[in-house]
RODO-2510 file (C-alpha; in nm, 4 decimals, decimal comma):
residues 507
     n   res          X          Y          Z
     1     m    -1,5744     0,7613     2,8600
     2     f    -1,8708     0,7260     2,6257
     3     e    -2,1070     0,4880     2,7874
     4     l    -2,4835     0,4247     2,6856
     5     h    -2,7562     0,5799     2,8887
     6     a    -3,1187     0,5999     2,8521
     7     s    -3,1246     0,9504     2,8420
     8     k    -2,8919     1,0182     2,5829
     9     v    -3,1225     0,9107     2,2596
    10     s    -2,8969     1,0779     2,0227
    11     n    -2,6088     0,8740     2,1175
    12     l    -2,8441     0,5612     2,0979
    13     k    -2,9418     0,6481     1,7294
    14     n    -2,5597     0,7032     1,6421
    15     d    -2,4758     0,3891     1,7895
    16     v    -2,7530     0,2029     1,6123
    17     l    -2,7183     0,3501     1,2823
    18     s    -2,3310     0,3171     1,3087
    19     g    -2,3615    -0,0461     1,4495
    20     l    -2,5957    -0,1138     1,1054
    21     t    -2,3270     0,0167     0,9071
    22     v    -2,0587    -0,1830     1,0629
    23     a    -2,2428    -0,4983     1,0145
    24     l    -2,2558    -0,4456     0,6433
    25     a    -1,8775    -0,4077     0,6151
    26     l    -1,8451    -0,7042     0,8566
    27     v    -1,9858    -0,9543     0,6120
    28     p    -1,7385    -0,9570     0,3221
    29     e    -1,4405    -0,9204     0,5739
    30     a    -1,5672    -1,2297     0,7994
    31     v    -1,6192    -1,4512     0,4607
    32     a    -1,2849    -1,3123     0,3275
    33     f    -1,0771    -1,4032     0,6243
    34     a    -1,2635    -1,7433     0,6855
    35     f    -1,1819    -1,8206     0,3253
    36     v    -0,7911    -1,7645     0,4205
    37     a    -0,8134    -1,9605     0,7211
    38     g    -0,9503    -2,2561     0,4977
    39     v    -1,2771    -2,2680     0,6567
    40     e    -1,6504    -2,2670     0,5694
    41     p    -1,7788    -1,8585     0,5246
    42     l    -2,0138    -1,9279     0,8225
    43     v    -1,7267    -2,0055     1,0768
    44     g    -1,5859    -1,6623     1,0062
    45     l    -1,9446    -1,5051     1,0459
    46     y    -2,0268    -1,6905     1,3673
    47     a    -1,6792    -1,5224     1,4966
    48     a    -1,7637    -1,2046     1,4026
    49     f    -2,0970    -1,2366     1,6116
    50     m    -1,9720    -1,3872     1,8907
    51     v    -1,6534    -1,1863     1,9459
    52     g    -1,8053    -0,8711     1,8562
    53     l    -2,1259    -0,9246     2,0846
    54     i    -1,9218    -1,0304     2,3995
    55     t    -1,6293    -0,7795     2,3762
    56     a    -1,9139    -0,5173     2,3031
    57     i    -2,0816    -0,5815     2,6416
    58     f    -1,7487    -0,6551     2,8758
    59     g    -1,4869    -0,5033     2,7029
    60     g    -1,2610    -0,2218     2,7993
    61     r    -1,3310     0,0027     2,5242
    62     p    -1,6914     0,1184     2,4099
    63     g    -1,7014     0,1782     2,0583
    64     m    -1,4300    -0,0699     1,9787
    65     i    -1,5386    -0,3453     1,7232
    66     s    -1,3957    -0,6887     1,7090
    67     g    -1,4445    -0,9972     1,4793
    68     a    -1,2759    -1,2320     1,2723
    69     t    -0,9331    -1,0838     1,1620
    70     g    -0,6976    -1,1776     0,9122
    71     a    -0,3800    -1,1469     1,1344
    72     m    -0,5048    -1,4203     1,3265
    73     a    -0,6508    -1,6224     1,0012
    74     v    -0,2911    -1,6413     0,8391
    75     v    -0,1656    -1,8283     1,1293
    76     m    -0,4868    -2,0739     1,1362
    77     v    -0,4236    -2,1902     0,7708
    78     s    -0,1483    -2,4691     0,8502
    79     l    -0,3405    -2,5965     1,1454
    80     v    -0,6580    -2,6269     0,9747
    81     a    -0,4588    -2,7925     0,6585
    82     i    -0,2990    -3,0384     0,8363
    83     h    -0,5447    -3,1529     1,1613
    84     g    -0,8970    -2,9890     1,0331
    85     v    -1,1350    -2,7623     1,1835
    86     e    -1,2082    -2,9259     1,5125
    87     y    -0,8394    -2,8546     1,6112
    88     l    -0,8827    -2,5175     1,5218
    89     f    -1,1923    -2,4834     1,7583
    90     a    -1,0022    -2,6338     2,0423
    91     t    -0,7035    -2,4159     1,9871
    92     v    -0,9638    -2,1022     1,9884
    93     v    -1,0640    -2,2400     2,3312
    94     l    -0,7381    -2,2327     2,4347
    95     t    -0,6454    -1,9128     2,3126
    96     g    -0,9002    -1,7269     2,4995
    97     l    -0,7795    -1,9049     2,8151
    98     l    -0,4560    -1,7776     2,7788
    99     q    -0,5909    -1,4123     2,6877
   100     i    -0,7801    -1,4130     3,0172
   101     m    -0,4744    -1,5129     3,2210
   102     a    -0,3117    -1,2281     3,0609
   103     g    -0,5859    -1,0025     3,1957
   104     i    -0,5833    -1,1659     3,5507
   105     f    -0,2011    -1,1060     3,5697
   106     k    -0,2575    -0,7431     3,4410
   107     l    -0,0227    -0,8143     3,1455
   108     g    -0,2082    -0,5337     2,9269
   109     k    -0,0274    -0,2088     3,1028
   110     f     0,2635    -0,3404     2,8879
   111     i     0,1149    -0,2015     2,5976
   112     r     0,2522     0,1252     2,7212
   113     l     0,5876    -0,0085     2,6676
   114     v     0,4885     0,0043     2,2584
   115     p     0,6813     0,3407     2,1186
   116     h     0,4933     0,5826     1,9319
   117     p     0,7080     0,5203     1,6041
   118     v     0,5816     0,1841     1,6439
   119     m     0,2308     0,2948     1,6647
   120     l     0,2779     0,4463     1,3701
   121     g     0,4194     0,1781     1,1709
   122     f     0,1482    -0,0353     1,3183
   123     v    -0,1137     0,1896     1,1401
   124     n     0,0409     0,2494     0,8431
   125     g     0,1086    -0,1487     0,8017
   126     l    -0,2433    -0,2211     0,8495
   127     a    -0,3666     0,0426     0,6331
   128     i    -0,1605    -0,1065     0,3290
   129     v    -0,2842    -0,4703     0,4812
   130     i    -0,6595    -0,3555     0,4120
   131     f    -0,5774    -0,1944     0,0911
   132     l    -0,3935    -0,4956    -0,0350
   133     a    -0,7094    -0,7313     0,1136
   134     q    -0,9465    -0,5237    -0,1192
   135     l    -0,7448    -0,5812    -0,4545
   136     g    -0,8751    -0,9538    -0,4624
   137     q    -1,2385    -0,8300    -0,5219
   138     f    -1,0959    -0,7050    -0,8616
   139     k    -1,0428    -1,0808    -0,9708
   140     v    -1,3012    -1,2973    -1,1719
   141     t    -1,2902    -1,6595    -1,2360
   142     n    -1,2497    -1,7427    -1,6146
   143     a    -1,3783    -2,0238    -1,7936
   144     a    -1,1024    -2,2610    -1,6898
   145     g    -1,1730    -2,1998    -1,3124
   146     e    -0,8883    -1,9740    -1,2688
   147     l    -0,8614    -1,6176    -1,0932
   148     e    -0,7730    -1,3087    -1,3284
   149     w    -0,7724    -0,9471    -1,3151
   150     m    -1,1011    -0,7859    -1,4480
   151     q    -1,0675    -0,5977    -1,7510
   152     g    -1,3173    -0,3863    -1,9911
   153     n    -1,6310    -0,2944    -1,8529
   154     p    -1,6537    -0,4937    -1,5383
   155     l    -1,3432    -0,3142    -1,4378
   156     f    -1,4760     0,0003    -1,5401
   157     i    -1,8230    -0,0402    -1,3626
   158     m    -1,6403    -0,1776    -1,0503
   159     a    -1,4374     0,1231    -1,0148
   160     g    -1,6964     0,3966    -1,1032
   161     l    -1,9087     0,2570    -0,8300
   162     i    -1,6161     0,2392    -0,5793
   163     v    -1,5120     0,6148    -0,6671
   164     l    -1,8926     0,6939    -0,6146
   165     t    -1,9050     0,5544    -0,2977
   166     m    -1,6062     0,7192    -0,1979
   167     a    -1,7496     1,0349    -0,3165
   168     i    -2,0824     0,9898    -0,0985
   169     i    -1,8840     0,9189     0,1936
   170     h    -1,6984     1,2246     0,1958
   171     f    -1,9248     1,4952     0,0724
   172     f    -2,2848     1,3628     0,2387
   173     p    -2,1718     1,4948     0,6061
   174     k    -2,1842     1,8347     0,4172
   175     i    -2,5522     1,7881     0,3627
   176     t    -2,6789     1,6483     0,6876
   177     k    -2,5142     1,4273     0,9750
   178     a    -2,8353     1,2989     1,0746
   179     v    -2,7504     0,9444     0,9072
   180     p    -2,4014     0,7729     0,8572
   181     s    -2,2562     0,8620     0,5093
   182     t    -2,1097     0,4971     0,4737
   183     l    -2,4633     0,3598     0,5274
   184     v    -2,5850     0,6152     0,2707
   185     a    -2,3567     0,5185     0,0484
   186     i    -2,4068     0,1080     0,0926
   187     v    -2,7718     0,1826     0,0456
   188     g    -2,7492     0,4170    -0,2567
   189     i    -2,4988     0,1838    -0,4200
   190     s    -2,7196    -0,1203    -0,3973
   191     v    -3,0425     0,0532    -0,5221
   192     l    -2,8610     0,2124    -0,8190
   193     v    -2,7203    -0,1270    -0,9317
   194     f    -3,0536    -0,2641    -0,8912
   195     v    -3,2106     0,0181    -1,0665
   196     l    -2,9802     0,0421    -1,3769
   197     d    -2,9519    -0,3597    -1,3820
   198     l    -2,5533    -0,3254    -1,3874
   199     d    -2,3410    -0,6269    -1,4219
   200     t    -2,1083    -0,6183    -1,0900
   201     k    -2,0079    -0,8378    -0,8393
   202     l    -2,2382    -0,8983    -0,5456
   203     v    -2,1800    -1,0395    -0,2023
   204     g    -2,3814    -1,3262    -0,3096
   205     d    -2,1273    -1,3939    -0,5816
   206     v    -1,8423    -1,4631    -0,2982
   207     a    -2,0625    -1,7005    -0,0464
   208     s    -2,3940    -1,7589     0,0614
   209     i    -2,4292    -1,6084     0,4192
   210     a    -2,7303    -1,8006     0,5132
   211     g    -2,7423    -2,0141     0,8168
   212     g    -2,8765    -2,0743     1,1706
   213     l    -2,7911    -2,0077     1,4994
   214     p    -2,4669    -2,1205     1,6572
   215     t    -2,4712    -2,4396     1,8579
   216     f    -2,2760    -2,5413     2,1608
   217     a    -2,0346    -2,8201     2,1232
   218     i    -1,7118    -2,9658     2,2596
   219     p    -1,4703    -2,9619     1,9930
   220     d    -1,3938    -3,3185     1,8602
   221     v    -1,0394    -3,3719     1,9540
   222     p    -0,8891    -3,6403     2,1753
   223     f    -0,8149    -3,4847     2,4887
   224     s    -0,4354    -3,5779     2,5602
   225     l    -0,1029    -3,4492     2,5984
   226     e    -0,0315    -3,4874     2,2141
   227     t    -0,3432    -3,2751     2,1375
   228     l    -0,2154    -2,9951     2,3904
   229     k     0,1498    -3,0466     2,1982
   230     i    -0,0490    -2,9463     1,8564
   231     i    -0,2534    -2,6734     1,9655
   232     l    -0,0459    -2,4789     2,2282
   233     p     0,2292    -2,3223     1,9784
   234     f    -0,0796    -2,2069     1,7656
   235     a    -0,2746    -2,1073     2,0843
   236     l     0,0143    -1,8646     2,2125
   237     v     0,0766    -1,7081     1,8850
   238     l    -0,2745    -1,6384     1,8551
   239     a    -0,3262    -1,5092     2,1761
   240     a    -0,0304    -1,2787     2,1334
   241     i    -0,1565    -1,1456     1,7960
   242     g    -0,4954    -1,0883     1,9406
   243     l    -0,3759    -0,9068     2,2229
   244     i    -0,1393    -0,6986     2,0591
   245     e    -0,3789    -0,5996     1,7844
   246     s    -0,6958    -0,5288     2,0228
   247     l    -0,4547    -0,3061     2,2823
   248     l    -0,3238    -0,1063     1,9985
   249     t    -0,6581    -0,0721     1,8062
   250     l    -0,7637     0,0412     2,1887
   251     t    -0,4954     0,2788     2,2046
   252     l    -0,5754     0,4429     1,8667
   253     i    -0,9214     0,4648     1,9741
   254     d    -0,8567     0,6257     2,2725
   255     e    -0,6434     0,8902     2,0707
   256     l    -0,9296     0,9346     1,8412
   257     t    -1,2121     0,9915     2,1238
   258     g    -1,0069     1,1750     2,3789
   259     t    -1,1128     0,8618     2,6129
   260     r    -0,9314     0,6153     2,7937
   261     g    -1,0162     0,2345     2,7708
   262     k    -0,9196    -0,0297     3,0270
   263     s    -0,6662    -0,2501     2,8575
   264     n    -0,6571    -0,5351     3,1247
   265     k    -1,0747    -0,5312     3,1059
   266     e    -1,0201    -0,5732     2,7107
   267     c    -0,7807    -0,8752     2,7557
   268     i    -1,0263    -1,0747     2,9758
   269     a    -1,3331    -0,9768     2,7486
   270     q    -1,1335    -1,0748     2,4345
   271     g    -1,0362    -1,4299     2,6139
   272     a    -1,3998    -1,5062     2,7173
   273     a    -1,5377    -1,4262     2,3632
   274     n    -1,2413    -1,6345     2,2006
   275     t    -1,3325    -1,9295     2,4644
   276     a    -1,6822    -1,8945     2,3986
   277     t    -1,6363    -1,8922     2,0121
   278     g    -1,4595    -2,1873     2,0318
   279     f    -1,7341    -2,3748     2,1802
   280     f    -2,0025    -2,2478     1,9087
   281     g    -1,8089    -2,3219     1,6192
   282     g    -1,6120    -1,9979     1,5464
   283     m    -1,2858    -1,9401     1,4188
   284     g    -1,1978    -1,6519     1,6883
   285     g    -1,1042    -1,3149     1,6341
   286     c    -0,9933    -0,9715     1,7904
   287     a    -1,0313    -0,6087     1,7439
   288     m    -1,0894    -0,4690     1,3834
   289     i    -0,9160    -0,1719     1,3098
   290     g    -1,0994    -0,0927     1,0071
   291     q    -1,4583    -0,1524     1,1305
   292     s    -1,3512     0,0282     1,4403
   293     m    -1,2510     0,3248     1,2388
   294     i    -1,5868     0,3000     1,0420
   295     n    -1,7710     0,2933     1,3686
   296     v    -1,5920     0,5954     1,5014
   297     n    -1,6167     0,7970     1,2059
   298     s    -1,9713     0,7178     1,1801
   299     g    -2,0684     0,8572     1,5321
   300     g    -2,0654     0,4996     1,6992
   301     r    -1,9050     0,5761     2,0834
   302     g    -2,1421     0,3554     2,3062
   303     r    -2,1187    -0,0279     2,3788
   304     a    -2,4779    -0,0005     2,1814
   305     s    -2,2673     0,0364     1,8525
   306     g    -2,0729    -0,2931     1,8976
   307     i    -2,4048    -0,4889     2,0297
   308     t    -2,5629    -0,3421     1,7165
   309     a    -2,3341    -0,4657     1,5035
   310     a    -2,3289    -0,8107     1,6127
   311     l    -2,6971    -0,8509     1,6240
   312     a    -2,7718    -0,7183     1,3023
   313     l    -2,4594    -0,9570     1,1561
   314     l    -2,6675    -1,2362     1,3306
   315     g    -2,9957    -1,0752     1,1477
   316     f    -2,8102    -1,1071     0,8304
   317     i    -2,7206    -1,4943     0,8513
   318     l    -3,0736    -1,5699     1,0080
   319     f    -3,3297    -1,3768     0,8289
   320     a    -3,1709    -1,1294     0,5394
   321     s    -2,8924    -1,3120     0,3919
   322     d    -3,0798    -1,2928     0,0570
   323     l    -3,0902    -0,9214     0,0524
   324     i    -2,7129    -0,8481     0,1896
   325     e    -2,6315    -1,0845    -0,0532
   326     q    -2,7769    -0,8116    -0,3335
   327     i    -2,5096    -0,5481    -0,1932
   328     p    -2,2293    -0,4734    -0,4522
   329     l    -1,8970    -0,5678    -0,3465
   330     a    -1,7740    -0,2191    -0,4903
   331     a    -1,9827    -0,0634    -0,2195
   332     l    -1,8136    -0,2348     0,0451
   333     v    -1,4656    -0,1728    -0,1092
   334     g    -1,5098     0,1839    -0,1594
   335     v    -1,5717     0,1757     0,2432
   336     m    -1,2677     0,0064     0,3263
   337     f    -1,0756     0,2665     0,0932
   338     i    -1,1983     0,5365     0,2891
   339     v    -1,1031     0,3612     0,5964
   340     v    -0,7498     0,3127     0,4477
   341     i    -0,7253     0,6924     0,3765
   342     g    -0,8423     0,7564     0,7363
   343     t    -0,5945     0,5243     0,8825
   344     f    -0,2785     0,5760     0,7240
   345     e    -0,0809     0,8363     0,9018
   346     w    -0,0115     1,0766     0,6327
   347     s     0,2025     1,3023     0,8758
   348     s     0,4767     0,9940     0,9239
   349     l     0,5453     1,0649     0,5584
   350     r     0,5930     1,4408     0,6350
   351     i     0,7726     1,3590     0,9571
   352     l     1,0177     1,1166     0,8376
   353     g     1,2798     1,3531     0,7477
   354     k     1,2450     1,5482     1,0712
   355     v     1,2774     1,2746     1,3718
   356     p     1,5714     1,0875     1,4541
   357     k     1,6868     0,8799     1,1999
   358     a     1,6446     0,5567     1,4480
   359     d     1,2604     0,6740     1,4638
   360     a     1,2179     0,7121     1,1058
   361     f     1,3546     0,3804     1,0501
   362     v     1,1484     0,1760     1,3267
   363     i     0,8154     0,3442     1,1469
   364     v     0,9144     0,2024     0,8213
   365     l     1,0474    -0,1377     0,9427
   366     v     0,7148    -0,2229     1,1655
   367     s     0,4986    -0,1406     0,8431
   368     g     0,7151    -0,3272     0,6279
   369     v     0,7085    -0,6335     0,8598
   370     t     0,3187    -0,5867     0,9426
   371     v     0,2801    -0,6520     0,5635
   372     y     0,4989    -0,9136     0,4871
   373     s     0,4688    -1,1265     0,8135
   374     d     0,2413    -1,0484     1,1029
   375     l     0,1379    -0,7716     1,3700
   376     a     0,2635    -0,9687     1,6335
   377     v     0,6080    -1,0076     1,4648
   378     a     0,5969    -0,6388     1,3695
   379     v     0,5262    -0,4961     1,7194
   380     i     0,7792    -0,7364     1,8850
   381     v     1,0661    -0,6147     1,6214
   382     g     0,9940    -0,2516     1,6485
   383     v     0,9695    -0,2830     2,0239
   384     i     1,3276    -0,4521     2,0378
   385     v     1,4832    -0,2282     1,7931
   386     s     1,3538     0,1082     1,9737
   387     a     1,4672    -0,0385     2,3160
   388     l     1,8332    -0,1148     2,1878
   389     v     1,8566     0,2414     2,0139
   390     f     1,7287     0,3826     2,3526
   391     a     2,0214     0,1610     2,5440
   392     w     2,2727     0,2760     2,2704
   393     e     2,1652     0,6335     2,3070
   394     h     2,1847     0,6130     2,6757
   395     a     2,5192     0,4366     2,6869
   396     k     2,6702     0,7516     2,5713
   397     h     2,5176     0,9202     2,8828
   398     i     2,7581     0,7984     3,1522
   399     a     3,0175     1,0421     3,2578
   400     v     3,2963     0,9911     3,5457
   401     h     3,4589     1,3089     3,6593
   402     r     3,7748     1,2722     3,8208
   403     t     3,9171     1,5159     4,1318
   404     v     4,1669     1,5023     4,4318
   405     n     4,0037     1,6466     4,7588
   406     e     4,1894     1,8380     5,0419
   407     s     4,3181     1,4937     5,2071
   408     g     4,4818     1,3470     4,8828
   409     s     4,1951     1,0939     4,7857
   410     t     4,1129     1,0600     4,4614
   411     v     3,7380     1,1531     4,3823
   412     y     3,5131     0,9909     4,1151
   413     e     3,1686     1,1892     4,0827
   414     v     2,9747     0,9500     3,8444
   415     d     2,6848     1,0929     3,6353
   416     g     2,4236     0,8932     3,4361
   417     p     2,2816     0,5333     3,4500
   418     i     2,4992     0,2320     3,4905
   419     f     2,3488    -0,0392     3,2929
   420     f     2,4611    -0,3430     3,0530
   421     g     2,4930    -0,0460     2,7525
   422     s     2,7282     0,1772     2,9606
   423     i     2,9362    -0,0429     3,1541
   424     a     3,2124    -0,0393     2,8982
   425     n     3,2327     0,3740     2,9290
   426     f     3,1991     0,3493     3,3124
   427     l     3,5145     0,1245     3,3680
   428     e     3,7065     0,2989     3,1165
   429     q     3,7148     0,5987     3,3054
   430     f     3,8609     0,4768     3,5996
   431     t     4,2604     0,4790     3,6223
   432     p     4,4000     0,2487     3,9064
   433     e     4,7288     0,2657     3,8625
   434     e     4,7410     0,6370     3,8679
   435     d     4,4963     0,6921     4,1468
   436     s     4,5834     0,7380     4,5494
   437     n     4,5699     0,4797     4,7670
   438     d     4,2601     0,5982     4,8863
   439     v     3,9917     0,6327     4,5977
   440     i     3,6164     0,7710     4,6692
   441     v     3,3598     0,6977     4,4035
   442     d     3,0611     0,9080     4,4167
   443     f     2,7152     0,7833     4,3371
   444     k     2,4979     1,0840     4,3836
   445     s     2,4250     1,1408     4,0334
   446     a     2,4173     0,8070     3,9232
   447     r     2,1708     0,4966     3,8789
   448     v     2,2671     0,1547     3,9558
   449     v     2,0022    -0,0228     3,6762
   450     d     2,0996    -0,3847     3,6430
   451     h     2,2843    -0,6901     3,6953
   452     s     2,5632    -0,5995     3,4540
   453     a     2,6315    -0,2767     3,6561
   454     i     2,6607    -0,4520     3,9808
   455     e     2,9193    -0,7152     3,7958
   456     a     3,1100    -0,3852     3,6674
   457     i     3,1078    -0,2293     4,0154
   458     d     3,2662    -0,5797     4,1324
   459     t     3,4808    -0,5531     3,8779
   460     l     3,6094    -0,2057     3,9699
   461     a     3,6363    -0,3024     4,3492
   462     e     3,8701    -0,5887     4,2174
   463     r     4,1111    -0,3852     4,0248
   464     y     4,1660    -0,1657     4,3233
   465     l     4,1914    -0,4193     4,5654
   466     s     4,4700    -0,6043     4,3586
   467     r     4,6636    -0,3226     4,3989
   468     n     4,6328    -0,2630     4,7631
   469     k     4,4231     0,0478     4,7305
   470     n     4,1069     0,1128     4,9122
   471     m     3,7917     0,2174     4,7284
   472     h     3,4960     0,3756     4,9233
   473     l     3,1278     0,3979     4,7786
   474     k     2,9675     0,7077     4,8401
   475     h     2,6259     0,7776     4,8518
   476     l     2,4900     0,4235     4,8348
   477     n     2,2402     0,3136     5,1061
   478     k     2,1412    -0,0161     5,2176
   479     d     1,9451    -0,0973     4,8890
   480     c     2,2788    -0,1164     4,6903
   481     k     2,4504    -0,2943     4,9465
   482     a     2,1938    -0,5810     4,9103
   483     l     2,2618    -0,5630     4,5131
   484     l     2,6340    -0,5446     4,5334
   485     h     2,6335    -0,9128     4,6784
   486     k     2,9252    -0,9950     4,5045
   487     a     3,1190    -0,7091     4,6787
   488     d     2,9617    -0,7056     5,0010
   489     k     3,2908    -0,7588     5,2470
   490     l     3,4430    -0,4472     5,0723
   491     v     3,1008    -0,2501     5,0698
   492     e     3,0716    -0,3509     5,4425
   493     l     3,4502    -0,2163     5,5171
   494     n     3,4337     0,1030     5,2854
   495     i     3,0997     0,2324     5,2174
   496     i     3,0043     0,5698     5,3205
   497     e     2,6456     0,5682     5,4427
   498     d     2,4170     0,8489     5,3172
   499     p     2,0356     0,7454     5,3411
   500     h     1,9072     1,0702     5,0940
   501     y     2,0077     0,8713     4,8051
   502     h     1,8577     0,5563     4,6352
   503     v     1,9683     0,3389     4,3677
   504     v     1,7055     0,2851     4,1306
   505     s     1,4302     0,5219     4,1264
   506     k     1,1012     0,3890     4,2545
   507     d     0,8705     0,5977     4,0490
***
């Protein structure tokens, strides 16, 4: 894992420059997400600063950037509209506590259960969401105070600056990699607009980012059970969305850098960041895939990159708001379009016709749900669909081979997993009415997985018992006898002991 060391001057330089680049890109995003949530711009900026700083210092993934995000902002809208911003702060505090508990109980490891098609759908969906979020910058307010699409020269200037920004980011590394191309593009486009006095939207046209230091304050809400009933449902959803997006982004950065982050440590850091943010007037947040991609692609690998981004953002708020407000939005939109291109898994389009149809369906499904609903729902839906497909396919793998041994006993050799999806096939392959009075069921190549399997074996035993036939269970040890509690009387009488085989693998 890349860490900050005093001797690694080049890494420190890359982290600092990358952090400055990320900070510039954080400003419009934080302001936009604050508007989505229905709060003041500074509420989003404070969240970006505090969440970014705390997770950069204590998180489990150096180089990953956290801040206010759209995925969480859309959940906050109704809470703020109905109950006000103080209830939002209380909810963010509770959200952080829930995330800390998730880390303490080591729930972060369950991110491994997310299948690769769901990951592809996740990054594709987020790329589309990031792209759609930038389209709002192509709207202006008309004389009636309504938003409408740009037309004429403003549109051509905006589009030209975006293309130029993207070109600089793409081609500048061919000249030198000493300075992040994204930072060069933002500064260069800003100077160009100033020198040529081009009429285009600036950051200051969206909102003022001037402000002071965030101050500590306990959320002004009644400390009552009624308040808990209001904020707990929102806190649970926000905690789930925040952790899912953070852990999936962590996994993505792991793949890009060839290193491995610590998921449970990240859960605790995200929780601590949100809890602190709620007490300092921020809207909370989680990992940001767009800014994380900017950071990694600009050379940011260590904790210094995230720390620099957070401190630079605070510096903008305190000292450089007038300067930052002069940055053209076109430059930042161009940066985000590059992020979209880099985030979207274009290879997934090529493999759609080559992978199993179920996997292709999951990729498209998760992408669509991410765009039209939210990330947490998309990932949960994708995991459920993948699990059902897995169960359906493995249900076909159960096989029972029937033979008769030298003593005239009917022998059934079971091969494959016995679980809720395969029990129907399992039971259908036995013929109690045709078998001899002595039946042996050999589980040498089988695995009893769940309670449904136990019930199926119990049902099978009753079928033979009702015909006055003896059923022996072979290659089952004491673990299985403990599981087969409903058939323990039969098992005790007819089991054929063999300690070398186990019911369920512990590996």
